[in-house]
N, C-alpha and C positions, 0 to 999 in steps of 0.2 A: 344713592336708595331711590326707588320707586314706592308708591303703593296704591292699588289698582281695586276696581270694586266689580264683581262677579256680577252686582245685584244690576246693573247698566248695559245698556247694549255694547258686545263688541268688549268687554272688559277695557274701559278705558283706563286712564294714568290719572288719579285724582290728587295726586303730591309726587312733587319732586324737586329736590335739594338743591342747593346750590352747585354740588358736585358734580352731580348727575348732568346738570346743564352745562358748566365747565367739560366736562369730557365730551359730552357729544355737539356743541355747538348749538345747540338748539336754543331760543328763549322759552322762559315758563309759559306763556300765552301758544308757543306753538307744539309745545308737549302735553299739555293737559286736556283733556279729552279726546287722546286718542291712545288706539292699541300701541303696544311696545312694539309689533311686528315694523313699526314704519323705521326702526333702524336695518332690518335685512335687507339684505339686497343678491345681487346675481350670484356671488360666491360664495353665500352662506348656507352651509351646510343644511339640507331637506330634512336628512335624518334628525340630527339632532333640535332640528324646528319640529320634528313632529314627536321627538320625546318630550319634548317641553309642553304641547298642546294637549297629549294623552294625561302628563302629571295635573295641569290645571283641571282635566276636566274630572280627575280624580280628587282635586283637591289634596296632592302628593307634597310633599317637599320634594329638592330636584336643585341638584346644582349641573350644569351644563357649560362648557364653553361655546362661545357663537364668535363667528364674524362678522361684526356690526358695522356698520355706517354712521361717521359722524355728518355735520347739514355740508360739510363744505364737499365730500365725497371721498373723504380720505378713509381708511379702513382701519379696526383697531380689535384686537381679540378680546371680548368682553366672559370674563369668569361670572354667569351669573348663578346667585344662589335666589330660589325662590320659595317661600313659607306661608302656609294657609294663617290665616288669624281669624281662630273660631270666639264664636256666643257663648254663654253659660249652658245653651243648649247643643255646644257642639257643631253649629253653622257656621260653615265659611263665608264670613262678612267680607273681608279684604284678603288679597294675598299683597304679602311684602317682598319688595327682590330689591339685591343688593348687588351693583354691578362692579365688578375689580379690573380694571386696564392690567390683563396680561401678556399685552402684546411682545416686550421683551422676551419673556420665560417660550413666550411660543415661537417665537422667532428664532430662538436657539436653539427648542426642541425640533423645529422644521429643519433648519438647517443640519442638524446633526443627521435629522434623518436623510437627509440629501446627502453628507459626507457618505454616512453608511453605506447610504445604497450605490453610490460611488465607487465604495471601496469594493464593495462585493461585485461590480460590474469590473473592476480593475482584475481582481483575484479570478474571476470567471475567466477574462480575456486571457490571463496569465496563464492560466491550468490549462485551458483549451490549445493557447502555444507551446507548452510543456509535453501536453498529449502530443501535439501533433508531432514534437521533434523525439519524442521517443518511440512512437510509430515507425517515423525515418530510419531513427537506428537501428532499431528492431529490424526493421526488414534491412537495411546494409550488414546487419550481423549474419541474418538468416542467409545472406547473397555471400556474403565471403565464405559462409560456414557450407554453400552448397559447391563452390567453387572449391575450397580444401579437400572436403572429400571428393570431387572428381579427380583433383590431385592426387591424392593417397592412394586413389581407386587405380589408377596412372600409372604410378610407381610400382603398386604390388601386382600390377598387372606384367610391367617390363619385368620386374625379378623372378615375378613364376616363369616367364618363359625364358629366362637368363637361365636358372636353374634346372630347367629341364636340360640344357645343350651342357651341361657342366658334369665330366665324368667324375671326377674329383670328388671322393665322399664327403672330406672336413669340408673342402669349398661350398660343395651342395648344401651341407648342413649349417655352415656358416651365414649363408645366402638365407634358407630355410627360418632361420633366428631372427635376421633381420626382417623378411616379410611378416614374420608375429608379432617386432616391435612397431612395424608400420599400420598392419590390422588394430594394435591396441588403441594406437592413437588416433585410426578413422572410428575405432567405435566409440573414443568419446567425443569426437564430433558429431557422431549421428544422434548421442544420448545430451549432448551438452545443451541443445537448444528445444527438445522434447518437452520441458516443463516451462511451467509462467516464470521463475526466477531464473533469468540467464547469469544473475550472480554467483549463485551457488549450483553444486555439480553432486548428484547425488549418488554415493559412492556405492550402497548395498546393488542397486540394479547394473551399475556399469561390471562390477565384477560377476556378477549374476552371469552376465551375457559373455564375457572374455572367459573367466573357466568353462563357458560351455564350447566355446570355439579352440578354448586351447586343448581343452579334452577330444572334442573330432579329431584335433589337427596330429595329436600322440598317439591315437588309436592304439589306445589301452584299455580294453575292453578288460582288463585285469583289476586296473585303477580304480579304487573308488573316490571320487572328490565327492567329501562331506561339506555342505555350505551352511554355513552359522552367519546370518546376515542381517542383521541388523539396521533401521532405517537411523543413517548417518550422511552428514555433508561435508563438504569440503568448500574452498572458494573457488570460481571458475577457474581464476588466475592457475590455481594447482592441478589442474585436471589431467592435464599432460603426461607432466611428469608422475604423478602418481601413477598414471596409467601403464606407466613404463618400468615402474617399482613393481606394479602388480602383476604384470607380465612374465617380469626375470623371476619372480620368486616364484610363481605358480609354475609356470614352466621350469626351471630347476629341480623342482622336485616331481612333475611327473618325467623327468628324465633321467633324473638321475637316483631320485632314492629308491626304485626298486628296481633289480635288473630285470634282465628277459626272463621270460616263468615264472618269474616270482612279484604273486600280487600283494595288494596293500591297502589302506585306504590314507588321503591326504583330507585334514581338514583347514577349511578357510573359513576365517573367521571376521566379521566387518562388525564394530560394534562402537558408538561414544564412549569417549573417555574424558571427561572433563570439559576443555579446549579443545580437546583432540578427536580426531578419528583414529582409531585401533584397525590395524589390517593385521591378521596372524596368519600364518602359514605354517602347520605339523605335519610332520609324516614321522612313522615309525621303522623306517628304512637303514640306510648304511650310514645316515649322519652325515656329518660335514667330510668330503673328500675333495680332493683336486680337483676334481672338475668342477664342484659347487663354488670353489672359490677363485673359480675363472673368469672371465669378461664380465658373465651377467650378474655376480657379486660388485664388482667394477664401477659396474655401470648402477648399480642400486646403489651402492656408497655415494655417489658424485651426484644422484638426484637427489637423495634425501639431504644432501648438505644445501643443495638449492631449496627444496621446499621447506628448510630449516626443522625438518622432521629426526625423531630419535628413532635411530635404527640399533635392533639389540639380534643377536644371532647366539646360541645355544645347544647343547647336545640336549636332545629330549628324552635318553634314555631307555630307549634306542631310537636312532630317529633323528630329526632336527627343526626347529622352531625357529622361526624369525619373525620378528615383532615389528610394526614402524608407527610410531606415532606421529602424525600429521598434522597441524594447526589446522585448526577448524578457519581460520580466518587469515589473511594474506599479511606475512612481515613488513 
């Protein structure tokens, strides 16, 4: 501890105890008569010194941490507490200062800060690496998607050209059905990377596009497609098989529910259902018949097994209803 006198020029030390002398390395005659600033050095925080100066000028109490210098030039962190000593009239006649060596605590604090800064730097660098890797992966996925779409377009064009050369109606119809399936998969790839999340596939928007394409291809102006599409999503890995399931159910209804000359309504519904996505296709037409139980529903049954989806078909009285519950995540 030290006591200083504000009544003397430059507020010098008038008393210093042995602990202060041992801490700083100075002898008593080297301390008494000097302002405490002699303990300051090049790395002492000027802002902390200014706080101390203002507190002394105002006669206020203050506790501040300063980097001080011993006589031999070594440094120590000094937790300095200054209190004014007043006479009966309230006038400050002395300042009492106590010092505590907090070097060990301060070094631990600095080491922790440096470690934290290093960790933040490492995290930032790792984050940048991951973002760059993700950008490369996304670019690669888009490139693959672009090539797949081009290949699907090439296949569709070849199938369309071939269908125009076939004279057998059944063969031409079979080729047309395959062309619709390829188009459904192409629609998946067109939509798969339109959103920000390449891991999830928006079912409702896809079914809207697919239903429009199939209605246009069917050429049935007398059949109304009633779309009830709520936001729902499945895993992107399930998108292609789901697309084929939706294609078969909607195209089957368009082809077989209402004979030529008899119009009607087909309701296509998409909705979230717990941990699954529900696709429902309902008509009020002929109901299940031989054509509807053919190759199309065989494909649907096989793909539903692949998707771990639940498929139910039933008479709608009149008509037919098919429901598919697709898990929202990959099993």
